[in-house]
C-alpha positions in Angstrom: -47.2 -9.1 99.8 -48.3 -12.5 101.3 -45.9 -15.2 101.5 -46.7 -17.7 98.5 -49.3 -20.5 99.9 -47.9 -24.0 100.0 -49.2 -26.8 97.5 -52.1 -28.7 98.6 -53.3 -26.0 101.3 -56.6 -24.1 100.8 -56.4 -20.4 100.5 -58.7 -19.7 103.3 -57.2 -22.5 105.7 -53.8 -20.7 105.1 -55.0 -17.2 105.8 -57.0 -18.4 109.0 -53.6 -19.3 110.5 -52.1 -16.2 110.1 -51.7 -13.6 113.1 -53.4 -10.4 113.1 -50.7 -8.8 114.8 -48.4 -9.6 111.8 -50.8 -8.3 109.3 -51.0 -5.1 111.2 -47.3 -4.7 111.3 -46.9 -5.1 107.6 -49.4 -2.4 107.3 -51.2 -4.3 104.6 -54.6 -2.8 103.0 -57.9 -3.6 105.0 -59.0 -5.2 101.6 -56.5 -7.9 102.1 -57.1 -9.0 105.6 -58.8 -12.4 105.9 -62.2 -12.0 106.6 -62.4 -14.7 109.6 -59.1 -15.0 111.8 -60.4 -17.1 114.2 -61.7 -21.0 113.9 -65.1 -20.7 115.2 -67.6 -20.8 112.2 -70.0 -17.9 112.3 -73.0 -17.3 110.2 -72.9 -14.7 107.7 -73.4 -11.4 109.1 -76.6 -9.3 108.5 -76.3 -5.5 107.0 -78.5 -3.0 107.8 -80.3 -3.5 104.8 -81.0 -7.2 105.4 -82.4 -6.2 109.0 -84.6 -3.6 107.2 -86.3 -5.9 104.8 -86.8 -8.7 107.7 -84.4 -11.3 106.3 -83.4 -12.8 109.6 -87.0 -14.0 110.3 -87.7 -14.9 106.5 -84.5 -16.8 107.0 -85.6 -18.7 110.1 -89.1 -19.4 108.6 -87.5 -20.7 105.3 -85.1 -23.1 107.5 -87.9 -24.5 109.5 -89.6 -25.5 106.1 -86.4 -27.0 104.8 -86.0 -29.0 108.0 -89.5 -30.3 107.7 -88.8 -31.2 103.8 -85.5 -33.1 104.9 -87.7 -35.7 107.0 -88.9 -38.6 104.8 -92.0 -39.7 106.9 -93.4 -36.6 108.4 -96.4 -37.6 110.5 -99.7 -35.6 109.5 -100.4 -32.9 111.8 -104.3 -32.9 112.6 -106.0 -29.8 111.5 -107.1 -29.2 115.2 -103.8 -28.9 116.4 -103.1 -25.7 114.1 -104.2 -22.4 115.4 -107.2 -20.8 113.9 -104.7 -18.2 112.4 -102.7 -21.1 110.6 -106.1 -22.4 109.4 -107.1 -19.1 108.1 -103.8 -18.7 106.2 -104.5 -22.3 104.7 -108.2 -21.4 103.6 -107.2 -18.4 101.9 -104.1 -19.9 100.4 -106.2 -23.3 98.8 -106.7 -21.8 95.2 -103.1 -20.8 94.5 -101.1 -22.0 97.3 -98.9 -18.6 97.3 -97.8 -17.1 100.4 -95.2 -14.5 101.1 -94.2 -12.3 103.9 -94.3 -8.7 103.7 -93.1 -5.7 105.6 -93.6 -1.9 105.1 -90.5 -0.4 106.5 -91.7 3.3 105.6 -95.0 3.2 107.6 -95.1 5.3 110.5 -96.8 3.4 113.0 -94.7 0.3 114.5 -97.4 -1.9 114.1 -97.8 -1.1 110.6 -93.9 -1.8 109.9 -94.4 -5.4 111.3 -93.9 -8.3 108.9 -97.2 -9.6 108.0 -98.4 -12.8 105.9 -99.8 -11.9 102.4 -101.6 -14.6 100.6 -102.2 -14.5 96.7 -106.0 -15.7 96.1 -106.0 -15.2 92.5 -104.8 -13.1 89.6 -104.4 -9.7 91.1 -105.9 -10.2 94.3 -103.8 -10.5 97.3 -105.0 -10.6 101.2 -102.8 -9.3 103.7 -103.0 -10.4 107.2 -101.7 -7.1 108.7 -104.5 -6.1 111.5 -104.2 -2.2 111.8 -104.5 -1.0 115.4 -104.1 -4.5 116.7 -100.3 -5.8 116.3 -101.1 -8.8 118.7 -103.3 -10.3 115.9 -100.8 -9.5 113.2 -98.2 -11.6 115.3 -100.7 -14.4 115.7 -101.1 -14.6 112.0 -97.2 -14.7 111.9 -97.3 -17.4 114.7 -99.8 -19.4 112.6 -97.6 -19.4 109.5 -94.6 -20.6 111.8 -96.9 -23.7 112.9 -97.5 -24.5 109.1 -93.7 -24.3 108.4 -93.3 -26.6 111.4 -95.9 -29.0 110.3 -94.5 -29.3 106.8 -97.5 -27.6 105.1 -95.4 -24.7 103.6 -92.1 -24.7 101.5 -90.0 -21.8 100.9 -89.4 -20.9 97.3 -87.7 -17.7 96.8 -86.5 -14.7 98.8 -89.8 -13.7 100.8 -92.1 -16.5 98.6 -93.5 -19.5 100.2 -95.9 -22.1 98.8 -98.2 -24.8 100.2 -97.0 -28.2 100.0 -98.8 -31.1 98.6 -99.8 -31.9 102.2 -100.6 -28.1 102.6 -103.0 -28.3 100.0 -104.4 -31.4 101.3 -104.8 -29.8 104.8 -106.4 -26.5 103.4 -109.3 -28.6 101.8 -109.8 -30.1 105.3 -110.2 -26.8 107.1 -113.7 -26.1 108.2 -114.0 -22.4 106.4 -117.3 -21.5 108.8 -114.8 -22.1 111.8 -112.2 -19.5 110.5 -114.2 -17.2 108.5 -113.9 -14.6 111.0 -110.2 -14.6 110.9 -110.2 -14.9 107.2 -112.2 -11.4 107.0 -109.5 -9.5 109.2 -107.3 -10.2 105.9 -107.5 -7.0 103.9 -107.0 -6.5 100.3 -103.3 -5.8 99.5 -101.7 -4.5 96.3 
């Protein structure tokens, strides 16, 4: 159906130069149409399922983490410059270092569907910073997590799972627990 590809030319580069009008005129099946007909690189598009699961936000946070990991001599962020919510996340994660981002797409109330930070404290016990009836506080915990990513204290692992870095564990041990205890208490046990 397509003319043979000349030697030395990549298939994608060859198809990107074909005129879409010519393709329509030949009545090729849609499966044979090149995916990117212009030369502008675009990020991969998201499906509705990706959006339902919070993938764009998780990808953005993972990107922040990887940007910080790539910096060889990242300066230490003083604990005092982190928000109290970021410090509360560090306190909760100091034992296992395991942090994930979760959402409940089936919840009725909009604030209950928000993405939230979930920290595994020990085997079988997780604390979720989803403040029912107070969506602003839930978002403040997400912002605190973003600060941890930007400070190089958290790294992305797989999918929605993150962990403290070595610097994150050090920072967690320097946080004054009494100062953030009221915020730690806002976390609720999660399944």
